[in-house]
C-alpha positions as CSV (number, residue, x, y, z in Angstrom):
1,X,-17.7,-106.4,-64.5
2,X,-21.2,-105.0,-64.4
3,X,-22.1,-103.7,-61.0
4,X,-25.8,-103.5,-60.2
5,X,-26.9,-100.0,-59.5
6,X,-30.4,-100.6,-58.4
7,X,-29.7,-102.8,-55.4
8,X,-31.6,-102.4,-52.2
9,X,-29.8,-103.6,-49.0
10,X,-32.0,-105.0,-46.2
11,X,-30.6,-105.1,-42.8
12,X,-31.3,-107.5,-40.0
13,X,-30.1,-106.6,-36.5
14,X,-28.5,-103.5,-37.9
15,X,-26.3,-105.5,-40.3
16,X,-26.7,-106.1,-44.0
17,X,-28.6,-109.3,-44.5
18,X,-30.2,-109.3,-47.9
19,X,-29.7,-107.7,-51.3
20,X,-32.7,-107.0,-53.5
21,X,-31.9,-106.4,-57.1
22,X,-33.9,-106.2,-60.4
23,X,-34.8,-109.6,-61.8
24,X,-32.8,-109.2,-65.1
25,X,-29.7,-108.4,-63.1
26,X,-30.3,-111.5,-61.0
27,X,-30.6,-113.6,-64.2
28,X,-27.3,-112.2,-65.4
29,X,-25.6,-113.1,-62.2
30,X,-26.8,-116.7,-62.3
31,X,-26.1,-117.1,-66.0
32,X,-29.6,-117.6,-67.3
33,X,-30.2,-114.2,-69.0
34,X,-32.4,-114.0,-72.0
35,X,-29.3,-113.7,-74.3
36,X,-28.4,-117.3,-73.5
37,X,-29.7,-120.1,-75.5
38,X,-30.5,-123.6,-74.2
39,X,-31.6,-126.8,-76.1
40,X,-33.6,-129.2,-74.0
41,X,-32.1,-132.7,-73.4
42,X,-35.1,-134.3,-75.2
43,X,-34.3,-132.3,-78.3
44,X,-30.7,-133.2,-78.3
45,X,-31.7,-136.8,-77.8
46,X,-33.7,-136.7,-81.0
47,X,-30.7,-135.2,-82.8
48,X,-28.5,-138.1,-81.5
49,X,-31.1,-140.4,-83.0
50,X,-30.5,-138.8,-86.4
51,X,-33.0,-135.9,-86.7
52,X,-32.0,-132.4,-87.6
53,X,-32.5,-129.6,-85.1
54,X,-35.6,-128.4,-86.9
55,X,-37.1,-131.9,-87.0
56,X,-36.2,-132.5,-83.4
57,X,-37.8,-129.3,-82.2
58,X,-40.9,-130.0,-84.3
59,X,-41.2,-133.5,-82.7
60,X,-40.5,-132.1,-79.3
61,X,-43.3,-129.6,-79.7
62,X,-45.7,-132.5,-80.7
63,X,-46.2,-131.2,-84.2
64,X,-46.4,-133.1,-87.5
65,X,-44.7,-132.0,-90.7
66,X,-48.1,-131.2,-92.1
67,X,-49.0,-129.0,-89.2
68,X,-45.6,-127.1,-89.5
69,X,-46.2,-126.8,-93.3
70,X,-49.6,-125.2,-92.6
71,X,-48.0,-122.7,-90.2
72,X,-45.4,-121.9,-92.8
73,X,-47.8,-121.8,-95.7
74,X,-45.8,-124.4,-97.6
75,X,-46.2,-128.0,-98.6
76,X,-45.3,-131.0,-96.4
77,X,-42.6,-132.2,-98.9
78,X,-41.1,-128.7,-98.6
79,X,-40.9,-129.1,-94.8
80,X,-39.3,-132.5,-95.3
81,X,-36.6,-130.8,-97.4
82,X,-36.1,-128.1,-94.7
83,X,-35.7,-130.8,-92.1
84,X,-33.2,-132.8,-94.1
85,X,-29.8,-133.2,-92.3
86,X,-27.3,-130.9,-93.8
87,X,-29.9,-128.7,-95.4
88,X,-28.4,-125.2,-96.1
89,X,-31.2,-122.8,-95.3
90,X,-31.4,-119.1,-95.8
91,X,-31.5,-117.0,-92.7
92,X,-35.0,-115.8,-93.5
93,X,-36.2,-119.4,-93.8
94,X,-34.7,-120.3,-90.4
95,X,-36.4,-117.2,-88.9
96,X,-39.8,-118.2,-90.3
97,X,-39.5,-121.8,-89.0
98,X,-38.4,-120.4,-85.6
99,X,-41.6,-118.3,-85.4
100,X,-43.7,-121.3,-86.4
101,X,-42.1,-123.5,-83.7
102,X,-42.1,-120.7,-81.1
103,X,-38.3,-120.9,-80.5
104,X,-35.4,-118.5,-81.1
105,X,-33.7,-118.9,-84.6
106,X,-30.3,-119.6,-83.0
107,X,-31.8,-122.8,-81.6
108,X,-32.3,-124.2,-85.1
109,X,-28.8,-123.7,-86.4
110,X,-26.5,-126.6,-86.3
């Protein structure tokens, strides 16, 4: 167990009443630290409808295949291939798409 070392105890009536700790430690305690990855319900709904994670994220972000292609410097048909269900993408490709969509790469891996 990690014990916070930068905690400030505030007293009220001479008794400990509040603990102030660094925000990152607070996030760790409540389980929403930056290491955790979450996919919005809307994105998962699009996946249930038959889209790949990449296509679902692109749609969720309000972006067309052509717009994503421009950000990636590739053609729209190439984006269609990347978005195909079951497409086996190289790690570097996933990383580039993640940057273009503004998400973490692990959010695009099925």
